[in-house]
C-alpha positions as CSV (number, residue, x, y, z in Angstrom):
1,M,53.3,-89.8,-56.5
2,G,54.3,-90.0,-60.2
3,A,55.0,-93.7,-59.8
4,I,51.6,-94.4,-58.2
5,L,49.8,-92.6,-61.0
6,K,51.8,-94.5,-63.6
7,A,50.8,-97.8,-61.9
8,L,47.2,-96.7,-62.0
9,A,47.6,-96.1,-65.7
10,V,48.9,-99.7,-66.1
11,V,45.9,-101.1,-64.3
12,A,43.7,-99.0,-66.6
13,L,45.6,-100.4,-69.6
14,S,44.9,-104.1,-68.4
15,V,41.2,-103.3,-68.2
16,L,41.2,-101.8,-71.7
17,A,43.2,-104.7,-73.1
18,S,40.5,-107.1,-71.9
19,M,38.0,-105.4,-74.2
20,G,40.0,-106.4,-77.3
21,G,38.5,-105.4,-80.6
22,D,40.0,-104.0,-83.7
23,A,40.3,-100.4,-82.6
24,P,42.9,-98.3,-84.4
25,P,46.0,-97.2,-82.5
26,P,45.5,-94.1,-80.3
27,T,46.6,-90.6,-81.1
28,A,47.8,-88.0,-78.7
29,A,47.3,-84.3,-78.9
30,F,46.3,-81.6,-76.5
31,S,45.6,-77.9,-76.2
32,M,46.0,-75.4,-73.4
33,S,43.9,-72.4,-72.3
34,A,47.1,-70.4,-71.9
35,A,49.9,-71.4,-74.1
36,N,52.6,-69.7,-72.0
37,P,51.0,-68.9,-68.6
38,A,52.1,-66.7,-65.8
39,V,52.9,-68.1,-62.4
40,H,49.8,-69.2,-60.4
41,T,47.5,-68.9,-63.5
42,P,45.2,-72.0,-63.6
43,V,45.7,-73.6,-67.0
44,Q,43.1,-75.9,-68.5
45,F,44.7,-78.8,-70.4
46,T,42.4,-80.4,-72.9
47,D,42.9,-83.8,-74.5
48,G,42.5,-84.1,-78.2
49,Y,41.9,-87.8,-78.5
50,P,38.5,-88.4,-80.1
51,G,37.9,-91.8,-78.4
52,E,36.5,-92.6,-75.0
53,W,38.1,-96.0,-74.0
54,A,41.5,-94.8,-72.9
55,S,43.6,-93.7,-70.0
56,W,45.5,-90.5,-69.8
57,F,48.8,-89.6,-68.0
58,W,50.0,-86.0,-67.9
59,D,53.5,-85.0,-66.8
60,F,53.5,-81.2,-66.4
61,G,57.3,-81.0,-66.2
62,D,57.5,-79.5,-62.7
63,G,57.2,-82.7,-60.8
64,A,53.4,-82.7,-60.9
65,S,51.2,-85.2,-62.9
66,S,47.6,-86.2,-63.4
67,T,45.5,-89.0,-64.8
68,S,42.5,-86.8,-65.5
69,R,41.4,-86.5,-69.1
70,D,41.3,-82.7,-69.0
71,P,43.2,-81.5,-65.9
72,V,43.8,-78.0,-64.6
73,H,47.3,-77.1,-63.4
74,A,49.1,-74.0,-62.2
75,Y,52.9,-73.5,-62.1
76,S,54.5,-72.1,-59.0
77,Y,57.7,-70.8,-60.5
78,P,58.7,-69.2,-63.8
79,G,60.8,-71.2,-66.3
80,N,60.5,-73.6,-69.2
81,Y,58.6,-76.9,-68.7
82,A,58.1,-79.9,-71.0
83,V,54.5,-81.0,-70.8
84,T,53.9,-84.6,-71.9
85,L,50.6,-86.4,-72.4
86,T,50.4,-90.2,-72.9
87,V,47.2,-91.7,-74.2
88,T,46.8,-95.4,-73.7
89,T,44.2,-97.8,-75.2
90,A,43.8,-101.5,-75.5
91,V,46.0,-101.5,-78.7
92,G,48.8,-99.3,-77.6
93,S,49.8,-95.8,-76.5
94,A,50.7,-92.4,-78.0
95,T,52.6,-89.5,-76.6
96,A,52.5,-85.7,-77.3
97,S,54.8,-83.1,-75.8
98,R,55.1,-79.4,-75.7
99,L,57.5,-76.9,-74.2
100,V,55.7,-74.3,-72.1
101,T,57.3,-71.0,-71.0
102,V,55.9,-69.8,-67.6
103,T,56.5,-66.1,-66.9
104,A,56.7,-64.2,-63.7
105,S,53.4,-63.2,-62.1
106,D,53.7,-59.6,-63.4
107,T,54.4,-60.6,-67.0
108,L,51.6,-61.5,-69.5
109,R,52.8,-63.5,-72.5
110,L,50.4,-63.6,-75.5
111,M,50.6,-64.9,-79.1
112,S,52.7,-68.1,-78.5
113,S,53.4,-68.4,-82.3
114,H,55.0,-65.0,-82.2
115,P,55.2,-64.0,-78.5
116,F,54.8,-60.7,-76.9
117,D,55.6,-60.0,-73.2
118,I,53.4,-57.3,-71.5
119,T,53.8,-55.6,-68.2
120,L,51.7,-52.9,-66.4
121,S,52.6,-50.3,-63.8
122,A,50.0,-48.1,-62.1
123,T,49.6,-45.1,-59.9
124,D,46.7,-44.0,-57.8
125,P,46.2,-40.3,-58.7
126,R,44.7,-39.5,-55.4
127,T,47.4,-40.9,-53.1
128,G,50.5,-41.3,-55.3
129,T,50.7,-45.0,-54.4
130,T,52.3,-47.2,-57.2
131,G,52.1,-50.9,-58.0
132,Q,52.8,-53.5,-60.7
133,G,50.1,-55.4,-62.5
134,Q,49.6,-59.0,-61.7
135,V,48.3,-61.5,-64.3
136,L,44.8,-62.6,-63.2
137,S,43.7,-64.6,-66.1
138,Q,44.7,-65.3,-69.7
139,N,44.6,-67.3,-72.8
140,D,46.7,-67.0,-75.9
141,I,45.2,-63.8,-77.2
142,Y,44.1,-61.9,-74.2
143,G,44.9,-61.4,-70.5
144,I,43.7,-59.4,-67.5
145,F,45.8,-57.6,-64.9
146,S,44.9,-56.9,-61.3
147,I,46.8,-54.3,-59.3
148,P,46.9,-55.7,-55.7
149,A,49.7,-53.3,-54.5
150,I,47.1,-50.5,-54.8
151,T,43.7,-52.2,-54.5
152,S,44.7,-54.9,-52.0
153,N,42.6,-57.3,-54.1
154,A,44.5,-59.7,-56.4
155,G,41.2,-61.1,-57.8
156,N,39.9,-57.7,-59.0
157,P,40.2,-57.2,-62.7
158,E,41.6,-53.7,-63.6
159,V,43.0,-53.7,-67.2
160,I,42.3,-56.2,-70.1
161,I,44.6,-56.4,-73.1
162,K,44.1,-58.3,-76.4
163,M,46.5,-58.9,-79.3
164,V,45.5,-59.9,-82.8
165,D,47.7,-61.5,-85.5
166,A,46.7,-59.6,-88.6
167,T,49.5,-61.0,-90.8
168,G,46.9,-63.0,-92.7
169,I,45.5,-59.7,-94.1
170,G,48.8,-58.2,-94.9
171,Q,49.2,-56.3,-91.6
172,S,51.2,-57.1,-88.5
173,Y,50.2,-57.5,-84.8
174,W,47.6,-55.3,-83.2
175,V,47.1,-54.2,-79.6
176,F,43.7,-53.5,-77.9
177,Y,43.2,-52.6,-74.3
178,G,40.4,-51.4,-72.0
179,A,40.1,-50.7,-68.3
180,L,37.7,-51.2,-65.3
181,T,39.7,-48.7,-63.2
182,D,40.3,-45.0,-62.7
183,L,43.9,-45.6,-61.8
184,S,46.6,-44.2,-64.0
185,Y,48.6,-46.9,-65.7
186,T,51.2,-47.7,-68.4
187,L,51.3,-50.8,-70.5
188,V,54.6,-52.0,-72.0
189,V,54.3,-54.4,-74.9
190,K,57.6,-56.1,-76.0
191,E,58.0,-58.3,-79.1
192,A,60.1,-61.2,-77.8
193,A,61.8,-61.9,-81.1
194,T,63.1,-58.4,-81.8
195,G,62.9,-56.6,-78.4
196,L,60.9,-53.9,-80.0
197,T,58.8,-52.2,-77.3
198,K,55.7,-50.0,-77.4
199,T,54.2,-48.1,-74.5
200,Y,50.5,-47.3,-74.0
201,N,48.9,-45.1,-71.3
202,D,45.5,-45.0,-69.8
203,A,42.9,-43.0,-71.8
204,K,40.5,-40.8,-69.9
205,I,38.0,-38.4,-71.4
206,G,36.7,-36.3,-68.5
207,T,35.7,-38.9,-65.9
208,T,35.1,-41.6,-68.6
209,V,37.7,-44.4,-68.8
210,C,38.4,-45.4,-72.3
211,G,40.3,-48.1,-74.2
212,K,42.5,-47.7,-77.2
213,F,43.5,-49.7,-80.3
214,D,46.8,-49.7,-82.0
215,T,46.5,-51.2,-85.5
216,S,49.8,-49.7,-86.8
217,G,51.4,-53.1,-86.3
218,F,54.6,-54.1,-84.7
219,G,56.8,-53.9,-87.8
220,S,58.5,-50.9,-89.4
221,S,55.3,-49.6,-91.0
222,S,53.5,-46.8,-89.1
223,S,50.4,-47.0,-91.3
224,T,47.1,-47.5,-89.5
225,I,43.8,-49.0,-90.7
226,E,40.3,-48.7,-89.4
227,P,39.5,-51.6,-87.0
228,A,36.3,-52.4,-89.0
229,G,37.1,-56.1,-89.5
230,W,39.4,-56.9,-86.7
231,S,36.9,-58.7,-84.5
232,A,37.0,-61.6,-87.0
233,V,40.8,-61.6,-87.8
234,A,42.0,-64.1,-85.2
235,S,41.6,-67.7,-86.2
236,P,38.1,-69.0,-85.6
237,S,37.4,-71.5,-82.9
238,R,34.4,-73.7,-82.1
239,A,32.1,-72.7,-79.3
240,A,32.8,-74.5,-76.1
241,A,30.4,-77.3,-75.1
242,G,27.6,-75.9,-73.0
243,A,28.7,-72.3,-73.6
244,S,26.2,-69.8,-72.1
245,N,24.7,-66.5,-73.2
246,T,24.1,-65.6,-69.6
247,L,26.8,-64.4,-67.2
248,R,25.9,-64.9,-63.5
249,L,28.0,-62.8,-61.0
250,L,28.0,-62.3,-57.2
251,S,26.7,-65.7,-56.1
252,A,25.9,-64.4,-52.7
253,H,23.4,-61.9,-54.3
254,P,23.3,-63.0,-57.9
255,F,23.0,-60.9,-61.0
256,D,22.3,-62.3,-64.5
257,I,23.9,-60.4,-67.4
258,T,23.3,-60.8,-71.1
259,L,24.7,-58.9,-74.1
260,S,23.3,-58.2,-77.6
261,A,25.3,-56.6,-80.3
262,T,25.1,-55.1,-83.8
263,D,27.7,-54.6,-86.4
264,P,27.2,-50.9,-87.5
265,R,28.8,-51.7,-90.8
266,T,26.7,-54.7,-91.9
267,G,23.7,-54.6,-89.6
268,G,24.5,-58.1,-88.5
269,T,23.3,-59.0,-84.9
270,G,24.3,-61.5,-82.3
271,Q,24.2,-62.5,-78.6
272,G,27.2,-62.4,-76.3
273,Q,28.7,-65.7,-75.3
274,V,30.4,-66.2,-72.0
275,I,34.1,-67.2,-72.5
276,G,35.5,-66.7,-69.0
277,Q,34.5,-65.7,-65.5
278,N,34.9,-65.9,-61.8
279,D,32.4,-64.6,-59.2
280,I,33.0,-60.9,-59.8
281,Y,33.7,-60.6,-63.5
282,G,33.1,-62.2,-66.8
283,I,33.9,-61.8,-70.5
284,F,31.7,-62.0,-73.6
285,S,32.7,-63.0,-77.1
286,I,30.2,-62.3,-80.0
287,P,30.7,-65.3,-82.3
288,A,27.6,-64.7,-84.3
289,I,29.2,-61.6,-85.7
290,T,32.9,-62.2,-85.4
291,S,33.0,-66.0,-86.1
292,N,35.4,-66.3,-83.2
293,A,34.0,-67.7,-79.9
294,S,37.3,-67.2,-78.0
295,N,37.8,-63.5,-79.0
296,P,37.1,-61.2,-75.9
297,E,34.8,-58.3,-76.8
298,V,33.2,-57.0,-73.6
299,I,34.2,-57.4,-69.9
300,V,31.8,-56.8,-67.1
301,K,32.7,-56.5,-63.4
302,M,30.3,-56.2,-60.4
303,V,31.3,-55.1,-56.9
304,D,29.3,-55.6,-53.7
305,A,29.7,-52.3,-51.9
306,S,27.2,-53.0,-49.2
307,G,30.0,-53.2,-46.7
308,I,30.6,-49.4,-47.1
309,G,26.9,-48.6,-47.0
310,Q,26.4,-48.6,-50.7
311,N,24.7,-51.1,-53.0
312,Y,25.9,-53.1,-56.1
313,W,28.1,-51.5,-58.7
314,V,28.5,-52.3,-62.4
315,F,31.7,-51.7,-64.4
316,Y,32.2,-52.6,-68.1
317,A,34.8,-52.1,-70.8
318,A,35.1,-53.1,-74.4
319,L,37.7,-54.3,-76.9
320,T,35.3,-53.9,-79.8
321,D,33.9,-51.3,-82.1
322,L,30.6,-53.2,-82.3
323,N,27.4,-51.5,-80.9
324,Y,26.2,-53.5,-77.9
325,T,23.7,-53.4,-75.0
326,L,24.2,-55.0,-71.6
327,A,21.2,-56.1,-69.6
328,V,22.0,-56.6,-65.9
329,Q,19.2,-58.2,-63.9
330,E,19.1,-58.6,-60.1
331,A,17.9,-62.2,-59.7
332,S,16.1,-61.7,-56.4
333,T,14.0,-58.7,-57.5
334,G,14.0,-58.9,-61.3
335,T,15.2,-55.3,-61.4
336,T,17.0,-54.7,-64.7
337,K,19.4,-52.0,-65.8
338,S,20.6,-51.6,-69.4
339,Y,23.9,-50.2,-70.5
340,N,25.1,-49.3,-74.0
341,D,28.4,-49.0,-75.6
342,A,30.2,-45.8,-74.9
343,K,32.2,-44.1,-77.7
344,V,33.9,-40.7,-77.8
345,G,34.6,-40.2,-81.5
346,T,36.5,-43.3,-82.5
347,T,37.6,-44.1,-79.0
348,V,35.9,-47.0,-77.3
349,C,35.2,-46.3,-73.6
350,G,34.0,-48.1,-70.6
351,K,31.6,-46.9,-67.9
352,F,30.9,-47.3,-64.2
353,D,27.6,-47.2,-62.5
354,T,28.0,-46.8,-58.7
355,S,24.5,-45.5,-58.2
356,G,23.5,-48.9,-56.7
357,F,20.9,-51.3,-57.9
358,A,17.6,-49.6,-57.0
359,A,15.0,-49.1,-59.7
360,G,15.1,-45.7,-61.2
361,S,18.5,-44.8,-59.8
362,S,20.9,-42.9,-62.1
363,P,24.4,-43.9,-63.0
364,T,27.3,-42.1,-61.4
365,P,30.7,-42.0,-63.2
366,T,33.3,-43.4,-60.9
367,P,34.0,-46.7,-59.2
368,T,35.9,-45.6,-56.1
369,P,34.5,-46.0,-52.6
370,P,34.6,-43.3,-49.9
371,S,37.9,-42.8,-48.1
372,S,39.6,-40.6,-45.6
373,T,42.9,-39.6,-47.2
374,V,44.4,-36.2,-46.4
375,R,45.8,-34.5,-49.5
376,V,48.2,-31.6,-48.9
377,V,48.3,-28.5,-51.2
378,N,51.3,-26.3,-50.5
379,V,50.6,-22.6,-50.9
380,A,53.3,-20.5,-52.4
381,Q,55.7,-23.5,-52.9
382,G,58.1,-22.7,-55.8
383,G,56.6,-19.2,-56.4
384,T,54.6,-16.5,-54.6
385,T,51.5,-17.1,-56.6
386,T,51.3,-20.9,-56.8
387,F,49.2,-23.7,-55.3
388,R,51.2,-26.9,-55.5
389,D,49.4,-30.2,-55.0
390,S,51.8,-32.7,-53.2
391,V,50.9,-35.5,-55.5
392,S,50.2,-34.0,-59.0
393,G,52.8,-31.3,-58.6
394,T,50.3,-28.9,-60.2
395,S,47.5,-26.6,-59.0
396,S,45.0,-29.5,-59.8
397,T,44.0,-31.8,-57.0
398,T,41.9,-35.0,-57.4
399,V,40.4,-36.7,-54.3
400,R,37.4,-38.9,-53.4
401,V,34.3,-38.1,-51.3
402,G,35.4,-38.4,-47.7
403,D,38.9,-37.2,-48.4
404,T,40.3,-34.0,-46.8
405,V,42.3,-31.3,-48.7
406,Q,44.7,-29.4,-46.5
407,W,46.3,-26.2,-47.6
408,K,49.6,-25.4,-46.0
409,F,50.5,-21.7,-46.2
410,L,54.3,-21.6,-46.6
411,Y,54.9,-17.9,-47.5
412,D,53.3,-14.5,-47.3
413,M,49.6,-13.8,-47.0
414,H,47.1,-16.0,-49.1
415,S,43.7,-17.7,-49.0
416,A,42.1,-20.7,-50.5
417,T,38.6,-19.5,-51.5
418,S,36.2,-21.5,-53.7
419,G,34.9,-19.6,-56.6
420,T,35.8,-18.6,-60.2
421,C,37.6,-15.7,-61.8
422,K,36.5,-14.2,-65.1
423,D,39.9,-13.3,-66.3
424,V,43.2,-15.1,-66.2
425,G,46.4,-13.7,-64.7
426,G,44.9,-10.5,-63.4
427,Y,47.0,-8.4,-61.1
428,Y,46.3,-9.0,-57.4
429,D,42.6,-8.4,-56.7
430,N,41.8,-7.9,-60.4
431,G,40.4,-10.7,-62.5
432,G,36.7,-10.6,-61.5
433,C,36.9,-13.4,-58.9
434,T,33.7,-14.3,-57.1
435,A,33.4,-16.6,-54.1
436,D,30.7,-19.3,-54.1
437,G,30.8,-20.2,-50.4
438,T,31.8,-23.9,-50.7
439,F,35.0,-23.3,-48.7
440,D,37.0,-20.3,-47.6
441,S,40.1,-20.2,-45.5
442,G,40.1,-16.4,-45.1
443,V,43.5,-14.7,-45.5
444,L,46.1,-16.6,-43.6
445,S,49.8,-16.0,-43.0
446,A,52.9,-18.3,-43.3
447,G,52.7,-21.3,-41.0
448,A,48.9,-21.6,-41.0
449,T,46.9,-24.5,-42.4
450,Y,43.3,-24.8,-43.6
451,S,41.4,-28.1,-44.2
452,W,38.2,-28.9,-46.2
453,K,36.5,-32.3,-46.3
454,A,35.0,-33.2,-49.6
455,T,31.4,-34.4,-49.0
456,S,30.0,-34.3,-52.6
457,P,31.4,-35.2,-56.0
458,G,32.1,-32.4,-58.4
459,S,34.7,-29.9,-59.7
460,Y,35.6,-27.0,-57.4
461,A,37.6,-24.0,-58.7
462,Y,39.3,-21.8,-56.1
463,Y,41.5,-18.7,-55.9
464,C,43.5,-16.6,-53.5
465,Q,41.7,-13.5,-52.3
466,V,45.0,-11.5,-52.2
467,H,46.2,-12.4,-55.7
468,G,43.0,-12.9,-57.5
469,S,43.2,-14.6,-60.9
470,M,47.0,-14.7,-60.7
471,M,46.7,-17.5,-58.2
472,T,44.0,-20.2,-58.9
473,G,43.6,-23.9,-58.4
474,S,41.0,-26.7,-58.6
475,V,39.8,-29.7,-56.7
476,T,38.0,-32.6,-58.5
477,V,36.0,-34.9,-56.2
478,S,34.9,-38.3,-57.3
479,P,32.3,-40.5,-55.4
């Protein structure tokens, strides 16, 4: 195949030669959307030759080639590949080459000039299922992980991470991350040159999923600075030709999304610009404020939940401390919902609206669909007065609407009775415990079980009628 493509390039050269003229010799240069991509990540190769009358021959180093001016290519195996571009005109040819490192599908490599390798591991707090993150999309400063081992959807964005080279302002390398998931996860960021590793965990405040920023740098210094100016730190880039301010998602039932932002420090304003998308998610930069059209600031995901009797869900997360408003418009009806940046103190958070897309509906806080998992809570495991959740290992249980909590009575006489106790650690029936009628097993002996199916979201405290406030637990139910 390579020989055929080269022959075509020769034919193109003969056509160009017939044009003659006094054109200068060609130059060759190219850029890549991901400098060191993960396996199976589509990479956009962009030619840098300013002229039009030329032919192009790309050798991707893995046996594949192309004669397109700006081809897209994905690598099937990790390794080091020499990419070569040959630009040919009527007066000659020029060649540019670059060595590309392709990582495994679970490893995100950012900052090619000073590389960092990033991996993600996740756990579903409801089922205890674990899985590794898979690189879904990336460029040289940010990447997105899906978690298909848990979600069964390799195209579903779950966590986005960005790195900024702040050496130009006397700092080091900064890490920013946000999430579109309520899964528990751990990010491991390793500096390739030194092997220095930092670990970051998911940040939740109640049911709100938050992102975090580490501006302490990756050197020996542990000092931190406020992220006031970090949106403009990365080297500026020109807006892509035809860049849009409107993000369209869910082509089968389209929604148009726009973003407007304000810098709370200067009062400067700007519109979001779409820098990447597929059919279920997109990313905005805000170049009017940050002067960087390729710097990701806000990611938006939409899910069609009509297959489970729901409607259309909106999820968003941010890698910015700018104030912003998202407007999401249902194309078929014109119905529009607006969402604002969510901050808890200095922590930047994302939000989920699973209320559906009917006018006047109110947001609900979690993205997860109904399910039918049975969660076991062992009664008196490891101690006479303990409730022990089989996943969390504590007296706290987290499930979804549609799940069933099953208490297994292992020892002595106990109950699982919804309600609250005024005191803590009271002796047997002391503690001022009052049942609220949501569920009640009654007093059961060893060997018995009691099940309760969660039908409504909320937080449910419970206690043992025999042991009162000595023996309490809780069940948190998300939609």
